[in-house]
C-alpha positions as CSV (number, residue, x, y, z in Angstrom):
1,X,99.5,114.3,81.3
2,X,101.4,115.5,84.4
3,X,101.3,113.5,87.6
4,X,100.5,115.9,90.3
5,X,100.9,115.3,94.0
6,X,100.6,117.2,97.2
7,X,103.8,119.1,98.0
8,X,105.2,121.8,100.2
9,X,105.6,125.5,99.2
10,X,109.3,125.0,99.1
11,X,109.1,122.0,96.8
12,X,106.7,123.8,94.4
13,X,108.9,126.9,94.4
14,X,111.9,124.6,93.5
15,X,109.9,123.1,90.6
16,X,109.1,126.6,89.4
17,X,112.8,127.7,89.7
18,X,112.0,130.6,92.1
19,X,112.3,131.3,95.8
20,X,109.5,130.6,98.3
21,X,109.0,134.3,98.7
22,X,108.5,134.9,95.0
23,X,106.0,131.9,94.9
24,X,104.0,133.6,97.7
25,X,103.9,136.8,95.7
26,X,102.6,135.0,92.6
27,X,100.0,133.2,94.7
28,X,98.7,136.3,96.6
29,X,96.2,137.4,93.9
30,X,94.7,133.8,93.9
31,X,94.4,133.4,97.7
32,X,90.6,133.2,97.6
33,X,90.6,130.6,94.8
34,X,93.4,128.6,96.7
35,X,91.3,128.6,99.9
36,X,88.4,127.1,98.0
37,X,90.8,124.4,96.8
38,X,91.8,123.6,100.4
39,X,94.9,125.6,101.0
40,X,94.8,126.9,104.6
41,X,96.8,129.9,105.7
42,X,100.1,128.7,107.0
43,X,99.6,125.2,105.6
44,X,102.7,123.2,105.3
45,X,101.4,121.0,102.4
46,X,99.5,122.2,99.4
47,X,96.7,119.8,98.4
48,X,96.7,118.0,95.1
49,X,93.9,120.1,93.5
50,X,95.7,123.3,94.5
51,X,99.0,122.0,93.1
52,X,97.3,121.2,89.8
53,X,95.7,124.7,89.7
54,X,99.1,126.4,90.4
55,X,101.0,124.4,87.9
56,X,98.4,125.0,85.1
57,X,98.1,128.7,86.0
58,X,101.9,129.4,86.0
59,X,102.9,126.7,83.6
60,X,105.2,124.9,86.0
61,X,106.5,121.7,84.7
62,X,106.7,119.3,87.6
63,X,107.3,116.2,85.5
64,X,110.9,117.1,84.7
65,X,111.7,118.4,88.1
66,X,114.2,116.4,90.3
67,X,111.9,117.2,93.3
68,X,109.1,115.0,91.9
69,X,111.0,112.2,90.3
């Protein structure tokens, strides 16, 4: 089971292996769901619940990322 933690958009994009801009494009269709999970527009840090949702939705493996370890 993955150990999720709150992280910035840049950290999450690095874990996914994409740029921050591409991550934003991926997340755009889910903006209402992300707001319900506590992600505010222009938020610097993504809450734990939202990180879990994003990683599960886009199959991002944060366990093997040097950002998290």
